[in-house]
MDTraj code that builds the backbone (N, CA, C; nanometers):
import mdtraj as md
import numpy as np

residues = "MET ASN PRO ARG VAL GLU SER ILE GLN PRO GLU ALA ASP TYR ARG LEU ARG ILE LEU PHE THR ASN GLY GLU ARG GLY VAL PHE ASP CYS SER ARG LEU LEU ASP PHE GLY VAL PHE ARG GLU LEU ARG ASP PRO LYS TYR PHE ARG ARG VAL LEU VAL ALA SER GLY THR VAL ALA TRP PRO HIS GLU GLN ASP ILE CYS PRO ASP THR LEU TYR GLU GLU SER ILE LEU ASP LYS".split()
xyz = np.array([
    [0.0842, -0.1179, 0.0000],
    [0.0000, 0.0000, 0.0000],
    [0.0887, 0.1243, 0.0000],
    [0.0535, 0.2190, -0.0842],
    [0.1270, 0.3448, -0.0906],
    [0.0947, 0.4312, 0.0310],
    [0.1845, 0.5252, 0.0629],
    [0.1563, 0.6169, 0.1738],
    [0.0370, 0.7061, 0.1419],
    [-0.0180, 0.7627, 0.2441],
    [-0.1325, 0.8519, 0.2312],
    [-0.0874, 0.9962, 0.2495],
    [-0.1776, 1.0884, 0.2307],
    [-0.1477, 1.2316, 0.2411],
    [-0.1529, 1.2743, 0.3875],
    [-0.0470, 1.3402, 0.4314],
    [-0.0425, 1.3941, 0.5676],
    [-0.0796, 1.5427, 0.5699],
    [-0.0234, 1.6182, 0.4742],
    [-0.0581, 1.7602, 0.4649],
    [-0.0509, 1.8036, 0.3191],
    [-0.1146, 1.9174, 0.2923],
    [-0.1278, 1.9648, 0.1548],
    [-0.1135, 2.1160, 0.1506],
    [-0.0541, 2.1661, 0.0426],
    [-0.0438, 2.3099, 0.0201],
    [-0.0747, 2.3365, -0.1270],
    [-0.1828, 2.4100, -0.1567],
    [-0.2101, 2.4440, -0.2967],
    [-0.1096, 2.5469, -0.3468],
    [-0.0707, 2.5332, -0.4733],
    [0.0238, 2.6251, -0.5357],
    [-0.0347, 2.6784, -0.6654],
    [0.0377, 2.7677, -0.7282],
    [-0.0042, 2.8244, -0.8566],
    [-0.0127, 2.7156, -0.9630],
    [-0.0823, 2.7455, -1.0697],
    [-0.0929, 2.6559, -1.1850],
    [-0.1553, 2.5212, -1.1497],
    [-0.2454, 2.5207, -1.0517],
    [-0.3214, 2.4011, -1.0145],
    [-0.2322, 2.2845, -0.9711],
    [-0.1322, 2.3182, -0.8957],
    [-0.0427, 2.2155, -0.8394],
    [-0.0650, 2.2051, -0.6897],
    [-0.0441, 2.0841, -0.6383],
    [-0.0545, 2.0590, -0.4949],
    [0.0794, 2.0110, -0.4429],
    [0.1309, 2.0762, -0.3412],
    [0.2524, 2.0305, -0.2742],
    [0.2065, 1.9411, -0.1594],
    [0.2536, 1.8173, -0.1599],
    [0.2026, 1.7145, -0.0695],
    [0.3128, 1.6591, 0.0196],
    [0.2811, 1.6427, 0.1474],
    [0.3649, 1.5665, 0.2398],
    [0.2931, 1.4350, 0.2621],
    [0.3606, 1.3252, 0.2322],
    [0.3027, 1.1924, 0.2490],
    [0.3383, 1.1365, 0.3869],
    [0.2640, 1.0362, 0.4296],
    [0.2825, 0.9794, 0.5635],
    [0.4163, 0.9089, 0.5813],
    [0.4864, 0.8792, 0.4731],
    [0.6192, 0.8174, 0.4847],
    [0.7307, 0.9220, 0.4894],
    [0.6928, 1.0515, 0.4933],
    [0.7905, 1.1599, 0.5008],
    [0.8333, 1.2159, 0.3662],
    [0.7965, 1.1497, 0.2572],
    [0.8311, 1.2010, 0.1245],
    [0.7422, 1.3195, 0.0904],
    [0.7958, 1.4078, 0.0066],
    [0.7224, 1.5258, -0.0398],
    [0.7184, 1.5222, -0.1919],
    [0.6094, 1.5712, -0.2464],
    [0.5965, 1.5738, -0.3904],
    [0.5011, 1.6808, -0.4364],
    [0.4943, 1.6976, -0.5693],
    [0.4042, 1.7939, -0.6310],
    [0.3170, 1.7189, -0.7310],
    [0.1861, 1.7373, -0.7170],
    [0.0899, 1.6758, -0.8076],
    [0.0259, 1.7856, -0.8908],
    [0.0237, 1.7677, -1.0217],
    [-0.0327, 1.8650, -1.1155],
    [-0.1776, 1.8276, -1.1450],
    [-0.2706, 1.9098, -1.0992],
    [-0.4142, 1.8849, -1.1195],
    [-0.4658, 1.9410, -1.2519],
    [-0.3843, 2.0141, -1.3255],
    [-0.4338, 2.0852, -1.4442],
    [-0.4949, 1.9910, -1.5479],
    [-0.4479, 1.8701, -1.5583],
    [-0.5023, 1.7775, -1.6586],
    [-0.6405, 1.7260, -1.6223],
    [-0.6834, 1.7468, -1.4987],
    [-0.8152, 1.7012, -1.4539],
    [-0.9250, 1.8047, -1.4786],
    [-0.8885, 1.9276, -1.5072],
    [-0.9822, 2.0400, -1.5065],
    [-1.0891, 2.0361, -1.6151],
    [-1.0774, 1.9489, -1.7123],
    [-1.1775, 1.9378, -1.8183],
    [-1.2738, 1.8218, -1.7966],
    [-1.2648, 1.7550, -1.6823],
    [-1.3440, 1.6352, -1.6579],
    [-1.4460, 1.6548, -1.5463],
    [-1.5728, 1.6347, -1.5806],
    [-1.6830, 1.6273, -1.4863],
    [-1.6730, 1.7178, -1.3656],
    [-1.6753, 1.6555, -1.2480],
    [-1.6783, 1.7295, -1.1220],
    [-1.5530, 1.8137, -1.0991],
    [-1.4442, 1.7815, -1.1674],
    [-1.3199, 1.8554, -1.1471],
    [-1.3206, 1.9921, -1.2167],
    [-1.4157, 2.0169, -1.3042],
    [-1.4231, 2.1478, -1.3713],
    [-1.4347, 2.2622, -1.2710],
    [-1.4983, 2.2357, -1.1586],
    [-1.5150, 2.3389, -1.0560],
    [-1.3803, 2.3856, -1.0007],
    [-1.2787, 2.3017, -1.0107],
    [-1.1458, 2.3368, -0.9587],
    [-1.0792, 2.4456, -1.0417],
    [-1.1340, 2.4781, -1.1587],
    [-1.0782, 2.5868, -1.2407],
    [-1.0821, 2.7206, -1.1675],
    [-1.1758, 2.7351, -1.0762],
    [-1.1863, 2.8586, -0.9968],
    [-1.0720, 2.8567, -0.8946],
    [-0.9739, 2.9463, -0.9091],
    [-0.8576, 2.9437, -0.8189],
    [-0.8944, 2.9529, -0.6706],
    [-0.9976, 3.0293, -0.6382],
    [-1.0390, 3.0398, -0.4976],
    [-1.0897, 2.9059, -0.4464],
    [-1.1667, 2.8385, -0.5282],
    [-1.2179, 2.7069, -0.4881],
    [-1.1035, 2.6050, -0.4808],
    [-1.0142, 2.6082, -0.5783],
    [-0.9007, 2.5151, -0.5783],
    [-0.8221, 2.5255, -0.4479],
    [-0.8040, 2.6470, -0.3975],
    [-0.7263, 2.6681, -0.2747],
    [-0.7983, 2.6180, -0.1491],
    [-0.9220, 2.5779, -0.1615],
    [-0.9970, 2.5248, -0.0474],
    [-0.9699, 2.3764, -0.0242],
    [-0.8711, 2.3221, -0.0918],
    [-0.8348, 2.1815, -0.0768],
    [-0.8029, 2.1491, 0.0697],
    [-0.8331, 2.0266, 0.1098],
    [-0.8045, 1.9832, 0.2468],
    [-0.7688, 1.8357, 0.2468],
    [-0.7107, 1.7915, 0.3572],
    [-0.6791, 1.6495, 0.3741],
    [-0.7999, 1.5825, 0.4378],
    [-0.8441, 1.4727, 0.3757],
    [-0.9593, 1.3981, 0.4265],
    [-0.9336, 1.2488, 0.4067],
    [-0.9306, 1.1755, 0.5156],
    [-0.9132, 1.0294, 0.5101],
    [-0.7902, 0.9880, 0.4297],
    [-0.6806, 1.0607, 0.4464],
    [-0.5547, 1.0238, 0.3825],
    [-0.5399, 1.0649, 0.2377],
    [-0.6299, 1.1467, 0.1887],
    [-0.6174, 1.1965, 0.0521],
    [-0.6550, 1.3441, 0.0491],
    [-0.6620, 1.4019, -0.0714],
    [-0.7032, 1.5408, -0.0840],
    [-0.8484, 1.5464, -0.1287],
    [-0.9195, 1.6490, -0.0829],
    [-1.0598, 1.6651, -0.1192],
    [-1.0952, 1.8131, -0.1179],
    [-1.2071, 1.8439, -0.1796],
    [-1.2612, 1.9785, -0.1818],
    [-1.4021, 1.9746, -0.1239],
    [-1.4559, 2.0897, -0.0862],
    [-1.5850, 2.0940, -0.0166],
    [-1.7019, 2.0269, -0.0889],
    [-1.7018, 2.0245, -0.2217],
    [-1.8140, 1.9649, -0.2941],
    [-1.7860, 1.8191, -0.3308],
    [-1.7036, 1.7562, -0.2506],
    [-1.6755, 1.6118, -0.2544],
    [-1.5894, 1.5643, -0.3704],
    [-1.5183, 1.6541, -0.4382],
    [-1.4182, 1.6086, -0.5334],
    [-1.3017, 1.5530, -0.4519],
    [-1.2446, 1.4436, -0.4977],
    [-1.1244, 1.3898, -0.4348],
    [-1.0418, 1.3163, -0.5394],
    [-0.9186, 1.2870, -0.5016],
    [-0.8268, 1.2161, -0.5910],
    [-0.7730, 1.0969, -0.5131],
    [-0.7695, 0.9818, -0.5762],
    [-0.7208, 0.8596, -0.5127],
    [-0.5807, 0.8830, -0.4553],
    [-0.5572, 0.8449, -0.3301],
    [-0.4246, 0.8666, -0.2712],
    [-0.3140, 0.7904, -0.3436],
    [-0.3453, 0.6754, -0.4013],
    [-0.2443, 0.6018, -0.4778],
    [-0.2040, 0.6808, -0.6024],
    [-0.3014, 0.7416, -0.6684],
    [-0.2727, 0.8251, -0.7848],
    [-0.1856, 0.9434, -0.7455],
    [-0.2193, 1.0068, -0.6342],
    [-0.1391, 1.1206, -0.5879],
    [0.0060, 1.0815, -0.5679],
    [0.0285, 0.9671, -0.5032],
    [0.1660, 0.9246, -0.4743],
    [0.2383, 0.8806, -0.6028],
    [0.1720, 0.7985, -0.6825],
    [0.2377, 0.7421, -0.8002],
    [0.2630, 0.8450, -0.9103],
    [0.1802, 0.9494, -0.9171],
    [0.1952, 1.0468, -1.0244],
    [0.2528, 1.1804, -0.9804],
    [0.2880, 1.1925, -0.8530],
    [0.3538, 1.3151, -0.8049],
    [0.4993, 1.3136, -0.8466],
    [0.5535, 1.4314, -0.8688],
    [0.6968, 1.4453, -0.8889],
    [0.7547, 1.4606, -0.7491],
    [0.8256, 1.3584, -0.7040],
    [0.8783, 1.3588, -0.5674],
    [1.0025, 1.4440, -0.5571],
    [1.0123, 1.5163, -0.4461],
    [1.1321, 1.5953, -0.4183],
    [1.2480, 1.5008, -0.3921],
    [1.3616, 1.5382, -0.4390],
    [1.4818, 1.4550, -0.4179],
    [1.5575, 1.5043, -0.2972],
])
top = md.Topology()
chain = top.add_chain()
for i, resn in enumerate(residues, 1):
    res = top.add_residue(resn, chain, resSeq=i)
    for name in ("N", "CA", "C"):
        top.add_atom(name, md.element.get_by_symbol(name[0]), res)
traj = md.Trajectory(xyz[None], top)
């Protein structure tokens, strides 16, 4: 099982800076999701910044979330 999200910081250009439960840090680019269904709402920068950690992953108030395995496997990890 991959690590889960411990903390999150939204950044410019629809990126999320993530601290995972194993201590690794990475950046996940959400921009490719913005044309799909419920994720279209994330185009609003104010709404995007309302991201929070919920049950080991990231989520937004209107119940958008991203699988924690996807976040870990597709993040660019800091070296």
